C-alpha positions as CSV (number, residue, x, y, z in Angstrom):
1,M,14.6,4.1,25.3
2,K,13.7,0.4,25.0
3,T,15.5,-0.4,21.8
4,N,19.1,-1.5,22.1
5,V,21.4,1.1,20.6
6,K,25.2,0.9,20.8
7,P,27.3,3.9,19.8
8,I,29.7,2.8,17.1
9,I,31.1,4.3,13.9
10,L,31.8,7.4,16.1
11,A,33.5,9.2,13.2
12,V,30.2,9.8,11.5
13,G,28.1,10.0,14.7
14,L,25.9,7.0,14.1
15,G,24.7,4.3,16.3
16,L,24.1,0.6,15.4
17,L,20.7,-0.9,16.4
18,L,21.1,-4.6,17.3
19,L,17.8,-6.3,16.8
20,A,19.1,-9.8,17.5
21,P,22.3,-11.2,19.1
22,Q,25.3,-10.9,16.7
23,K,23.1,-9.4,14.0
24,S,23.3,-5.8,12.9
25,S,19.9,-4.7,11.6
26,G,19.8,-1.0,11.3
27,F,21.5,2.3,11.6
28,Y,20.2,5.3,13.7
29,N,21.4,8.8,13.4
30,P,21.0,10.5,16.9
31,S,21.8,14.0,15.6
32,T,18.6,13.9,13.4
33,G,16.6,11.5,15.4
34,Q,16.0,9.3,12.4
35,W,16.7,5.7,11.3
36,I,18.7,5.6,8.0
37,S,18.1,1.9,7.5
38,R,14.7,0.6,6.5
39,D,12.7,-1.7,8.8
40,P,13.5,-5.4,8.0
41,L,9.8,-6.0,7.8
42,G,9.4,-3.4,5.0
43,E,5.9,-2.3,4.1
44,E,4.3,-4.8,6.4
45,A,5.6,-2.9,9.4
46,A,4.6,0.6,8.4
47,Q,4.3,3.0,5.4
48,N,7.4,4.8,6.8
49,L,10.1,2.3,5.9
50,S,12.6,4.0,8.2
51,S,10.5,3.7,11.3
52,F,10.9,1.2,14.1
53,V,8.3,0.1,16.7
54,C,5.8,2.4,15.1
55,N,8.0,5.4,16.1
56,D,6.9,4.9,19.7
57,S,10.1,3.6,21.5
58,V,8.8,5.0,24.8
59,N,5.9,2.5,25.0
60,L,7.0,-0.2,22.6
61,A,10.1,-2.4,22.2
62,D,11.2,-4.7,19.4
63,A,14.4,-6.4,20.7
64,F,14.5,-9.1,18.0
65,G,13.0,-7.5,14.9
66,L,9.8,-9.5,15.1
67,A,6.4,-8.8,13.7
68,T,4.1,-7.7,16.5
69,I,0.6,-8.1,17.7
70,R,-0.2,-5.3,20.2
71,V,-2.9,-6.0,22.8
72,G,-4.4,-3.0,24.6
73,F,-5.8,-3.8,28.1
74,G,-8.3,-1.6,30.0
75,F,-10.0,-2.3,33.4
76,D,-13.5,-1.7,34.5
77,Q,-14.3,-0.7,38.0
78,S,-14.4,-4.2,39.3
79,A,-10.8,-4.9,38.3
80,G,-7.4,-3.1,38.5
81,M,-3.7,-3.4,37.7
82,D,-2.9,-5.4,40.8
83,H,-0.2,-8.1,40.8
84,L,-2.8,-10.9,40.7
85,T,-4.7,-9.5,37.7
86,L,-1.5,-8.7,35.8
87,G,-0.2,-12.2,36.5
88,L,-3.4,-13.7,35.0
89,I,-3.0,-11.4,32.0
90,E,0.6,-12.7,31.6
91,A,-0.7,-16.3,31.7
92,Q,-3.1,-15.4,28.8
93,I,-0.3,-13.8,26.8
94,S,1.9,-16.8,27.4
95,T,-0.7,-19.3,26.1
96,F,-1.4,-17.0,23.1
97,Q,2.4,-16.9,22.4
98,S,2.7,-20.7,22.6
99,L,-0.2,-21.1,20.2
100,L,1.6,-18.8,17.7
101,A,4.7,-20.9,18.1
102,K,2.7,-24.0,17.3
103,C,1.5,-22.3,14.1
104,C,5.1,-21.9,13.0
105,E,5.7,-25.6,13.5
106,M,2.6,-26.9,11.6
107,T,3.3,-28.9,8.5
108,C,-0.2,-29.6,7.2
109,C,-1.3,-26.2,6.0
110,K,0.0,-26.4,2.4
111,N,-2.3,-23.8,0.8
112,Y,-1.2,-21.0,3.2
113,D,1.7,-18.6,3.3
114,K,3.2,-20.0,6.4
115,A,6.2,-17.7,6.4
116,K,4.1,-14.9,8.0
117,W,3.1,-17.2,10.9
118,C,6.6,-17.3,12.4
119,N,8.6,-14.8,14.5
120,I,5.5,-13.0,15.9
121,D,5.7,-11.3,19.3
122,I,2.9,-10.0,21.5
123,K,3.2,-6.7,23.2
124,R,1.0,-5.3,26.0
125,V,-0.3,-1.8,26.3
126,F,-2.3,-0.7,29.3
127,D,-4.9,2.0,30.1
128,S,-5.2,2.3,33.9
129,N,-8.0,4.8,33.9
130,R,-11.1,3.0,35.3
131,K,-13.3,6.1,35.7
132,N,-14.7,5.9,32.1
133,K,-15.3,2.1,32.4
134,P,-18.0,1.7,35.0
135,L,-19.9,-1.5,35.8
136,P,-23.3,-2.0,34.2
137,P,-26.5,-1.7,36.2
138,G,-26.8,-4.6,38.6
139,K,-23.0,-5.1,38.2
140,V,-23.6,-8.0,35.9
141,Y,-22.9,-8.0,32.1
142,N,-26.2,-9.4,30.9
143,L,-25.5,-9.9,27.2
144,D,-29.1,-10.7,26.4
145,D,-29.9,-7.0,27.1
146,A,-29.2,-4.9,24.0
147,A,-28.6,-1.9,26.2
148,I,-25.9,-3.7,28.1
149,V,-24.3,-4.8,24.8
150,A,-24.2,-1.2,23.7
151,F,-22.8,-0.3,27.2
152,V,-20.0,-2.8,26.9
153,T,-19.2,-1.7,23.4
154,A,-18.8,1.9,24.5
155,S,-16.7,0.9,27.5
156,I,-14.2,-1.1,25.4
157,G,-14.2,1.9,23.0
158,N,-13.1,4.1,26.0
159,I,-9.8,2.1,26.4
160,N,-7.2,4.7,25.5
161,V,-3.9,3.0,24.5
162,K,-1.1,5.4,23.5
163,S,-0.1,3.2,20.6
164,A,-2.6,1.6,18.2
165,A,-3.5,-1.9,19.3
166,Q,-4.8,-4.6,17.0
167,V,-6.7,-6.2,19.8
168,V,-8.4,-4.3,22.7
169,V,-9.5,-6.1,25.9
170,L,-11.7,-4.9,28.8
171,I,-10.7,-6.8,31.9
172,T,-13.4,-7.4,34.5
173,R,-14.1,-9.5,37.6
174,A,-17.8,-9.0,37.3
175,S,-20.2,-11.8,36.1
176,I,-21.1,-12.3,32.5
177,S,-24.4,-13.9,31.5
178,Q,-25.8,-14.9,28.2
179,T,-28.4,-17.3,26.7
180,W,-26.8,-19.8,24.4
181,D,-28.8,-22.5,22.5
182,G,-31.7,-21.7,24.8
183,T,-29.7,-22.1,28.0
184,K,-28.5,-19.4,30.3
185,V,-24.7,-19.6,30.7
186,S,-21.9,-17.7,32.3
187,P,-19.2,-17.2,29.8
188,N,-15.7,-15.9,30.7
189,G,-15.4,-13.8,27.6
190,N,-17.2,-12.3,24.6
191,T,-16.3,-10.3,21.5
192,F,-17.9,-7.0,20.5
193,P,-17.4,-4.6,17.6
194,T,-14.8,-2.6,19.6
195,G,-13.0,-5.5,21.2
196,I,-13.1,-8.2,23.9
197,L,-14.7,-8.4,27.3
198,L,-12.7,-10.9,29.5
199,K,-13.5,-12.1,33.0
200,I,-9.9,-12.6,34.0
201,A,-10.3,-14.5,37.3
202,T,-12.0,-17.5,35.8
203,A,-11.1,-17.4,32.1
204,Q,-9.4,-20.5,30.7
205,A,-5.8,-20.1,29.7
206,S,-6.6,-19.9,26.0
207,A,-9.5,-17.4,26.4
208,L,-7.6,-14.4,24.9
209,A,-6.4,-16.4,22.0
210,H,-10.0,-17.8,21.5
211,E,-11.6,-14.4,21.5
212,T,-9.0,-13.0,19.2
213,G,-10.1,-15.7,16.8
214,H,-13.5,-14.1,16.9
215,V,-12.0,-10.6,16.4
216,V,-10.4,-11.8,13.1
217,K,-13.7,-13.4,12.0
218,Y,-12.9,-17.1,12.4
219,V,-15.4,-19.3,10.5
220,G,-16.0,-22.6,12.1
221,D,-17.7,-25.9,11.2
222,A,-20.0,-25.8,14.3
223,S,-23.7,-25.0,13.9
224,D,-23.1,-21.4,15.0
225,K,-20.4,-21.0,12.2
226,V,-18.0,-19.3,14.6
227,H,-16.6,-22.3,16.5
228,S,-14.8,-25.5,15.7
229,T,-16.3,-29.0,16.5
230,E,-12.8,-30.3,17.3
231,A,-12.5,-30.5,21.1
232,D,-8.8,-29.7,21.2
233,N,-9.1,-26.7,18.8
234,V,-8.6,-23.3,20.4
235,M,-11.7,-22.2,18.6
236,S,-13.9,-24.9,20.1
237,R,-16.6,-23.6,22.5
238,S,-14.6,-25.0,25.5
239,G,-11.3,-23.5,24.2
240,G,-8.8,-26.2,23.3
241,S,-5.0,-26.0,23.3
242,N,-4.2,-26.3,19.6
243,P,-4.6,-23.9,16.6
244,D,-5.7,-24.8,13.2
245,C,-4.6,-23.4,9.8
246,Q,-7.4,-20.8,9.6
247,W,-6.8,-19.4,13.1
248,C,-3.0,-19.2,12.5
249,D,-3.4,-17.4,9.2
250,K,-6.0,-14.9,10.3
251,V,-4.4,-14.1,13.7
252,A,-1.0,-13.8,12.1
253,G,-2.6,-11.3,9.7
254,L,-2.9,-8.9,12.6
255,A,0.9,-8.7,13.1
256,K,2.7,-5.5,12.0
């Protein structure tokens, strides 16, 4: 059990769920296995107002009662859940989390509901099965080839996370190639209908946050309409270190 439950009010057999230090946020009845207090997030968390962590406390935790973006990771046959790869994933998550924190501190976005930008946590869910995520022919993800694009889309779709994830990522160490503006390039990531392909070993720190911007249909002012022309923007083609109002609002919309 990953939630923090302390047995109190013993006379009625209830336990008190502490979602934040010194703050009592919900009552749980262990005899029926049900919460008798509604989730502080209300309908935004789930249709069942008395559920917590999507009724999956084995795989998920919500120690502080935060809205959550769940990221599901799978691995193709060039990658695996070794310490180095997991460390690189944690670095991506850390940068993503810091960008969300910047969103909460922004003061210029007056036409947005900024309240939903704050107190968002990122959870990781992993699928360690690599058998149904083979490498493409030639062991290169040539995204100019429609057959390879369909291959990647299917592989990402094979990522089986026990709890529904708002963002799904296929981790690879293989090369990715693509023609961009008439030039053959080697990107570290790309977004597909089913999720993200990320070359973890060489991806810049903001790559996951950048590709998540594409997942939520970020609209940019660059000629391709999906990137920002501001060099320091996380949605620039080089992947900057700062979010803008649109990125914050659309990404925060993933949180449950």
